[in-house]
Backbone as JSON Lines, residues from 0, in Angstrom:
{"i":0,"aa":"M","n":[0.83,-1.11,0.17],"ca":[0.07,-0.01,0.01],"c":[0.83,1.29,0.09]}
{"i":1,"aa":"G","n":[0.49,2.18,-0.84],"ca":[1.33,3.44,-0.84],"c":[1.02,4.47,0.15]}
{"i":2,"aa":"P","n":[1.71,5.53,0.08],"ca":[1.6,6.67,1.1],"c":[-0.04,7.08,1.02]}
{"i":3,"aa":"K","n":[-0.31,7.8,2.26],"ca":[-1.58,8.45,2.19],"c":[-1.61,9.59,1.35]}
{"i":4,"aa":"N","n":[-2.89,9.97,0.86],"ca":[-3.04,11.23,-0.04],"c":[-2.36,11.38,-1.22]}
{"i":5,"aa":"V","n":[-1.78,10.24,-1.85],"ca":[-1.06,9.94,-3.03],"c":[-1.86,9.27,-3.95]}
{"i":6,"aa":"G","n":[-2.3,9.84,-5.03],"ca":[-3.0,9.16,-6.13],"c":[-2.4,8.24,-6.93]}
{"i":7,"aa":"N","n":[-2.91,7.34,-7.84],"ca":[-2.43,6.44,-8.41],"c":[-2.31,7.33,-9.93]}
{"i":8,"aa":"T","n":[-1.11,7.55,-10.46],"ca":[-0.69,8.36,-11.69],"c":[-0.52,7.51,-12.76]}
{"i":9,"aa":"E","n":[-0.6,6.28,-12.65],"ca":[-0.31,5.22,-13.61],"c":[-1.26,5.38,-14.8]}
{"i":10,"aa":"N","n":[-2.53,5.65,-14.75],"ca":[-3.44,5.68,-15.83],"c":[-3.8,7.13,-16.03]}
{"i":11,"aa":"C","n":[-3.11,8.15,-15.77],"ca":[-3.57,9.47,-15.97],"c":[-2.31,10.34,-16.39]}
{"i":12,"aa":"H","n":[-2.57,11.64,-16.73],"ca":[-1.61,12.51,-17.08],"c":[-0.8,13.05,-15.75]}
{"i":13,"aa":"R","n":[0.52,13.44,-15.72],"ca":[1.08,13.75,-14.5],"c":[1.72,15.14,-14.77]}
{"i":14,"aa":"D","n":[1.15,15.89,-15.82],"ca":[1.54,17.16,-16.06],"c":[0.44,17.79,-16.93]}
{"i":15,"aa":"D","n":[0.64,19.04,-17.38],"ca":[-0.48,19.81,-18.02],"c":[-0.84,19.23,-19.37]}
{"i":16,"aa":"I","n":[-2.06,19.27,-19.68],"ca":[-2.51,18.83,-21.0],"c":[-2.55,19.93,-22.13]}
{"i":17,"aa":"L","n":[-1.85,19.8,-23.19],"ca":[-1.82,20.99,-24.08],"c":[-2.86,20.54,-25.29]}
{"i":18,"aa":"S","n":[-3.05,19.5,-25.52],"ca":[-3.61,18.87,-26.79],"c":[-4.72,18.03,-26.67]}
{"i":19,"aa":"L","n":[-5.66,17.76,-27.52],"ca":[-6.7,16.99,-27.36],"c":[-7.52,16.82,-28.67]}
{"i":20,"aa":"D","n":[-8.01,15.56,-29.14],"ca":[-8.67,15.27,-30.16],"c":[-9.9,14.32,-29.77]}
{"i":21,"aa":"I","n":[-10.81,14.4,-30.65],"ca":[-11.91,13.54,-30.43],"c":[-12.26,12.76,-31.77]}
{"i":22,"aa":"S","n":[-12.54,11.61,-31.78],"ca":[-12.76,10.84,-32.94],"c":[-13.88,11.23,-33.55]}
{"i":23,"aa":"Q","n":[-14.02,10.89,-34.9],"ca":[-15.23,11.39,-35.62],"c":[-16.54,10.68,-35.27]}
{"i":24,"aa":"D","n":[-16.38,9.5,-34.64],"ca":[-17.68,8.85,-34.09],"c":[-17.89,9.21,-32.68]}
{"i":25,"aa":"R","n":[-17.0,10.14,-32.14],"ca":[-17.07,10.56,-30.77],"c":[-16.93,9.45,-29.6]}
{"i":26,"aa":"K","n":[-16.18,8.43,-29.94],"ca":[-16.24,7.18,-29.12],"c":[-14.79,7.29,-28.38]}
{"i":27,"aa":"L","n":[-13.81,7.82,-28.99],"ca":[-12.41,8.01,-28.32],"c":[-12.08,9.45,-28.26]}
{"i":28,"aa":"V","n":[-11.04,9.75,-27.17],"ca":[-10.62,10.99,-27.09],"c":[-9.1,10.82,-26.82]}
{"i":29,"aa":"V","n":[-8.2,11.43,-27.33],"ca":[-6.86,11.44,-27.22],"c":[-6.32,12.78,-26.69]}
{"i":30,"aa":"T","n":[-5.4,12.73,-25.42],"ca":[-4.9,13.78,-25.01],"c":[-3.33,13.8,-24.92]}
{"i":31,"aa":"G","n":[-2.66,14.86,-24.92],"ca":[-1.14,14.71,-24.8],"c":[-0.8,15.95,-23.87]}
{"i":32,"aa":"Q","n":[0.46,15.53,-23.21],"ca":[0.84,16.38,-22.23],"c":[2.18,16.84,-22.33]}
{"i":33,"aa":"V","n":[2.7,17.81,-21.6],"ca":[3.96,18.52,-21.66],"c":[4.73,17.91,-20.54]}
{"i":34,"aa":"G","n":[5.94,18.34,-20.37],"ca":[6.84,17.85,-19.08],"c":[7.99,16.98,-19.53]}
{"i":35,"aa":"S","n":[8.66,16.64,-18.51],"ca":[9.96,15.91,-18.73],"c":[9.75,14.52,-19.24]}
{"i":36,"aa":"T","n":[8.44,13.78,-18.94],"ca":[8.2,12.58,-19.67],"c":[6.85,12.68,-20.38]}
{"i":37,"aa":"P","n":[6.78,13.4,-21.41],"ca":[5.25,13.66,-22.1],"c":[4.83,12.34,-22.62]}
{"i":38,"aa":"C","n":[3.51,12.07,-22.46],"ca":[2.82,11.04,-22.88],"c":[1.53,11.47,-23.5]}
{"i":39,"aa":"V","n":[1.03,10.34,-24.24],"ca":[-0.39,10.37,-24.9],"c":[-1.26,9.32,-24.27]}
{"i":40,"aa":"H","n":[-2.42,9.88,-24.1],"ca":[-3.37,8.82,-23.46],"c":[-4.53,8.77,-24.44]}
{"i":41,"aa":"V","n":[-5.09,7.55,-24.83],"ca":[-6.44,7.49,-25.56],"c":[-7.46,6.86,-24.48]}
{"i":42,"aa":"W","n":[-8.6,7.53,-24.52],"ca":[-9.7,7.31,-23.62],"c":[-10.96,6.88,-24.39]}
{"i":43,"aa":"N","n":[-11.89,6.08,-23.88],"ca":[-13.2,5.72,-24.14],"c":[-13.98,6.93,-23.69]}
{"i":44,"aa":"A","n":[-14.53,7.65,-24.59],"ca":[-15.35,8.77,-24.05],"c":[-16.67,8.33,-23.53]}
{"i":45,"aa":"E","n":[-17.06,7.32,-23.68],"ca":[-18.48,6.8,-22.91],"c":[-18.17,6.12,-21.46]}
{"i":46,"aa":"S","n":[-17.24,5.4,-21.47],"ca":[-16.85,4.79,-20.03],"c":[-15.75,5.7,-19.22]}
{"i":47,"aa":"C","n":[-14.95,6.54,-19.88],"ca":[-13.89,7.18,-19.21],"c":[-12.75,6.38,-18.98]}
{"i":48,"aa":"E","n":[-12.74,5.06,-19.54],"ca":[-11.57,4.07,-19.23],"c":[-10.48,4.38,-20.27]}
{"i":49,"aa":"Q","n":[-9.23,4.28,-19.83],"ca":[-8.12,4.42,-20.79],"c":[-7.98,3.19,-21.68]}
{"i":50,"aa":"V","n":[-7.82,3.52,-22.94],"ca":[-7.6,2.45,-23.84],"c":[-6.25,2.18,-24.4]}
{"i":51,"aa":"A","n":[-5.42,3.15,-24.28],"ca":[-3.98,2.95,-24.54],"c":[-3.17,4.35,-23.97]}
{"i":52,"aa":"S","n":[-1.88,4.03,-23.85],"ca":[-0.93,5.2,-23.37],"c":[0.31,4.83,-24.04]}
{"i":53,"aa":"F","n":[0.89,6.01,-24.37],"ca":[2.15,5.91,-25.04],"c":[3.07,7.2,-24.43]}
{"i":54,"aa":"D","n":[4.34,6.72,-24.29],"ca":[5.39,7.68,-23.68],"c":[6.21,8.01,-24.95]}
{"i":55,"aa":"L","n":[6.58,9.45,-25.16],"ca":[7.4,9.76,-26.23],"c":[8.76,9.49,-25.83]}
{"i":56,"aa":"P","n":[9.72,9.41,-26.87],"ca":[11.23,9.0,-26.61],"c":[11.83,9.93,-25.94]}
{"i":57,"aa":"A","n":[12.85,9.46,-25.29],"ca":[13.73,10.44,-24.37],"c":[13.97,11.54,-25.29]}
{"i":58,"aa":"G","n":[14.25,12.72,-24.65],"ca":[14.59,14.13,-25.24],"c":[13.33,14.89,-25.63]}
{"i":59,"aa":"S","n":[12.14,14.26,-25.7],"ca":[10.95,15.08,-26.01],"c":[10.64,15.95,-24.82]}
{"i":60,"aa":"R","n":[10.01,17.11,-25.43],"ca":[9.67,18.22,-24.51],"c":[8.31,18.23,-24.01]}
{"i":61,"aa":"G","n":[7.51,17.86,-24.9],"ca":[6.06,17.76,-24.59],"c":[5.27,17.64,-25.84]}
{"i":62,"aa":"I","n":[3.91,17.48,-25.88],"ca":[3.28,17.17,-27.01],"c":[2.46,18.46,-27.51]}
{"i":63,"aa":"E","n":[2.84,18.87,-28.63],"ca":[2.3,20.34,-29.14],"c":[0.88,20.0,-29.66]}
{"i":64,"aa":"S","n":[0.74,18.84,-30.14],"ca":[-0.5,18.66,-30.97],"c":[-0.76,17.07,-31.11]}
{"i":65,"aa":"V","n":[-2.02,16.62,-31.13],"ca":[-2.34,15.25,-31.18],"c":[-3.51,15.14,-32.24]}
{"i":66,"aa":"S","n":[-3.61,14.04,-32.98],"ca":[-4.62,13.91,-33.89],"c":[-4.92,12.28,-33.98]}
{"i":67,"aa":"L","n":[-6.28,11.98,-33.99],"ca":[-6.58,10.53,-34.27],"c":[-6.96,10.53,-35.78]}
{"i":68,"aa":"S","n":[-6.6,9.3,-36.38],"ca":[-6.74,8.95,-37.74],"c":[-8.34,8.8,-37.85]}
{"i":69,"aa":"P","n":[-8.83,9.11,-39.16],"ca":[-10.22,8.89,-39.49],"c":[-10.69,7.59,-39.11]}
{"i":70,"aa":"C","n":[-9.9,6.37,-39.21],"ca":[-10.36,5.24,-38.89],"c":[-10.25,4.86,-37.45]}
{"i":71,"aa":"G","n":[-9.63,5.71,-36.77],"ca":[-9.57,5.61,-35.26],"c":[-8.56,4.46,-34.8]}
{"i":72,"aa":"R","n":[-7.63,4.17,-35.57],"ca":[-6.6,3.03,-35.24],"c":[-5.27,3.8,-35.02]}
{"i":73,"aa":"Y","n":[-5.02,4.92,-35.35],"ca":[-3.71,5.52,-35.08],"c":[-3.78,7.0,-34.42]}
{"i":74,"aa":"V","n":[-2.64,7.19,-33.77],"ca":[-2.43,8.63,-33.26],"c":[-1.37,9.35,-33.61]}
{"i":75,"aa":"A","n":[-1.23,10.44,-34.19],"ca":[-0.07,11.23,-34.49],"c":[-0.02,12.24,-33.64]}
{"i":76,"aa":"C","n":[1.3,12.51,-33.13],"ca":[1.55,13.64,-32.24],"c":[2.73,14.35,-32.6]}
{"i":77,"aa":"V","n":[2.71,15.64,-32.36],"ca":[3.84,16.54,-32.67],"c":[4.49,16.97,-31.44]}
{"i":78,"aa":"D","n":[5.88,16.88,-31.37],"ca":[6.69,17.11,-30.17],"c":[7.03,18.65,-30.23]}
{"i":79,"aa":"Q","n":[7.11,19.16,-28.9],"ca":[7.68,20.74,-28.89],"c":[9.04,20.77,-29.18]}
{"i":80,"aa":"H","n":[9.86,19.74,-29.44],"ca":[11.19,19.82,-29.75],"c":[11.68,20.89,-30.76]}
{"i":81,"aa":"N","n":[12.66,21.45,-30.74],"ca":[12.94,22.41,-31.88],"c":[12.76,21.8,-33.28]}
{"i":82,"aa":"S","n":[12.91,20.49,-33.49],"ca":[12.78,19.91,-34.74],"c":[11.44,19.31,-35.08]}
{"i":83,"aa":"H","n":[10.5,19.63,-34.02],"ca":[9.1,19.1,-34.14],"c":[8.8,17.81,-34.74]}
{"i":84,"aa":"Y","n":[9.44,16.77,-33.87],"ca":[9.28,15.38,-34.54],"c":[7.67,14.87,-34.38]}
{"i":85,"aa":"V","n":[7.59,14.14,-35.47],"ca":[6.01,13.63,-35.51],"c":[6.24,12.2,-35.23]}
{"i":86,"aa":"T","n":[5.41,11.69,-34.32],"ca":[5.36,10.18,-33.93],"c":[3.88,9.7,-34.14]}
{"i":87,"aa":"I","n":[3.76,8.53,-34.66],"ca":[2.54,7.86,-34.94],"c":[2.48,6.51,-34.13]}
{"i":88,"aa":"Y","n":[1.39,6.32,-33.35],"ca":[1.25,5.29,-32.5],"c":[0.06,4.53,-33.17]}
{"i":89,"aa":"N","n":[0.22,3.08,-32.95],"ca":[-0.94,2.24,-33.41],"c":[-1.84,2.05,-32.11]}
{"i":90,"aa":"I","n":[-3.01,2.25,-32.03],"ca":[-3.8,2.03,-30.73],"c":[-4.02,0.67,-30.66]}
């Protein structure tokens, strides 16, 4: 058992959310965060349960933008790095 008054951050964001997208059928929501360990979370919009989570590679500064593909199988995100890396994940 963990310390008192400390929530489980395994299935949620640990820093500010800067980007969000909703699937065309409104069943999925994807969110991206900033910080030293930026990550992307995909949520079921109806049940609020996490569907997937992806950590960006080391050296990433945060997620500037996220987008779900029209088919709902892929997530694209743009990093805040000076080179603006684009990463695509398969949900």
